[in-house]
N, C-alpha and C positions, 0 to 999 in steps of 0.2 A: 678713489681707487680704479676706477674704471681707467681713467686715464694713464694710470700706471702701466695698468693691463695691456691697454692697447700699445703702449710705448716697448712694452718685452713683447710682443707679437710681432711687430714692425722688425724690432733690433734682431730676432731669429730668421725672418723672413729675409731681411737684408743679409745679414752671415749666410743663410744656407746659400744664397744665390751669389752673393760674392765668391765664395768657398768653388761653388760647382761652375762657375762661367771662367774664374779668372785663376784656377788651381796652378796653372801654370807660370803664372809670374809669384809666388811664395816657394819658399824652402820648405823641406819636407815639416821640421818644428814650424813654422809658423803655422802650417796648416794643422797639426795636431792641436795646438794651442787653440785657433779659431773653434776648432771643431769642438776643443773644451770646453772655450766661453761659452760657445751655442749651447752645448746642451747644459751649462751651468744654469743657463736663462731659460731654457724648458724644464728644467725644475724647480725653479724657483715658481714660474708659471702655472705647472700642476700643482703645487702647494697652496696658490691665494684661488685657485680655483676651486679644488677641493677643500678647503677649510671655511669654514665661518668666520668671516673678517669682523662681526658684529660685534663678537666681544673681544674687546681691546687687549686683554691680556693672551690671547693666544695669538693674535697679530704682534704685538712686540716679542714675543717668543718664538714663533716664526722668523719675524725680519731677524731677528737676533742671530738664528741658527743659518739663515740662508746668508748673511754675510759673512760668515765667520766659513 
């Protein structure tokens, strides 16, 4: 699970940097999409960090919620 959390953090960092440094290369629609996607990654990360994932039933419910 720690590896997955690290991947999420890296993706958030990369996406944020991409938007900040290359905003001129994207349309407003693409920027809004990227921001929304990055926010959803942040939400998943917060959920993973705040919940006790040792209880597999909570993890399954959390994963199912985040994928929808």
